[in-house]
C-alpha positions in Angstrom: 24.0 9.7 22.9 22.8 6.1 23.4 19.7 7.3 25.3 18.6 9.5 22.4 19.0 6.6 20.0 16.8 4.5 22.2 14.1 7.2 22.2 14.2 7.6 18.4 14.0 3.9 17.6 10.4 3.4 18.8 9.3 6.5 16.8 10.8 5.1 13.7 9.1 1.7 14.1 5.8 3.3 14.8 6.1 5.7 11.8 6.9 2.7 9.5 3.8 0.8 10.8 1.6 3.9 10.1 3.0 4.2 6.5 2.1 0.6 5.8 -1.5 1.0 7.0 -2.9 2.7 3.9 -4.3 0.9 1.0 -2.1 1.8 -2.0 -2.8 0.7 -5.6 -0.8 -2.5 -6.2 -1.8 -3.0 -9.9 -4.7 -2.6 -12.2 -6.2 -4.2 -15.3 -5.9 -2.4 -17.8 -2.5 -1.7 -16.5 -1.5 1.8 -15.4 -0.3 3.8 -18.4 -1.0 0.9 -20.8 -2.4 0.9 -24.3 -4.9 -1.8 -25.0 -6.1 -2.9 -28.5 -9.7 -3.5 -27.6 -11.9 -1.8 -25.0 -12.2 -3.6 -21.7 -15.6 -4.3 -20.3 -14.5 -3.7 -16.7 -11.7 -2.1 -14.7 -10.0 -4.0 -11.9 -7.9 -2.4 -9.2 -5.9 -4.4 -6.6 -4.7 -2.7 -3.4 -2.2 -3.5 -0.7 -4.8 -3.7 2.0 -8.4 -5.0 2.2 -11.0 -2.4 1.5 -14.3 -1.1 3.0 -16.5 -1.3 -0.1 -19.1 1.2 1.1 -16.5 3.9 1.3 -14.4 3.0 -1.8 -15.0 4.6 -5.2 -13.7 4.6 -8.7 -14.6 6.8 -11.6 -13.5 6.5 -15.2 -13.8 9.5 -17.5 -13.0 10.2 -21.2 -11.0 13.1 -22.5 -14.0 15.4 -22.3 -14.4 14.5 -18.6 -17.6 12.5 -19.1 -18.0 9.4 -17.0 -17.7 6.1 -18.9 -18.0 3.7 -16.0 -21.3 2.0 -15.1 -21.7 3.4 -11.7 -21.0 1.9 -8.3 -17.7 0.0 -7.8 -17.8 -3.3 -5.9 -15.4 -5.7 -4.3 -14.3 -8.5 -6.5 -13.4 -12.1 -5.6 -10.7 -10.8 -3.2 -11.2 -8.2 -0.3 -8.5 -6.0 -1.8 -9.9 -6.0 -5.4 -12.2 -3.2 -6.5 -14.0 -3.5 -9.8 -16.3 -1.3 -11.9 -18.0 -2.0 -15.2 -17.3 0.1 -18.2 -19.6 1.4 -21.0 -18.4 0.5 -24.6 -15.3 2.6 -25.1 -14.2 4.1 -28.4 -10.5 4.6 -29.1 -9.0 7.3 -26.8 -7.4 8.0 -23.5 -9.3 7.4 -20.3 -8.5 8.7 -16.8 -9.2 6.6 -13.7 -9.8 8.3 -10.3 -9.9 6.2 -7.2 -10.4 6.8 -3.5 -10.5 3.9 -1.1 -10.9 3.3 2.6 -8.9 0.3 4.0 -10.4 -1.9 6.7 -8.0 -0.2 9.2 -9.9 3.2 8.5 -7.1 4.9 6.5 -8.0 6.6 3.1 -5.9 6.9 0.1 -6.5 8.2 -3.4 -4.9 8.5 -6.8 -5.4 8.5 -10.5 -3.9 7.1 -13.7 -4.6 6.8 -17.4 -4.9 4.1 -20.0 -5.5 4.2 -23.7 -7.8 2.2 -26.0 -6.8 1.7 -29.6 -3.6 2.4 -31.5 
């Protein structure tokens, strides 16, 4: 019984280390699921790991599926901050799609929405 426990322990430690190796979304501005009174000029996404900017993307689309971002995302003032400029946004709901590569070569992706206007 003790021998099997000793064999399982290293596997648990290694699986936890692998789970922490991905860059997950920590927070965003505008916030995930938020409603903002005025249209933001940019979208900022903070991740739990540093990013490889050449392989990290963000797209923002309106309710019709048309892109409303200004193109290529870039790293911000921190290596875990990804930013993208936005076109002038009328009131409505916008969907954000992100896919990032962390510096340790793991990819992750996700999406969320935010609303402009009342």
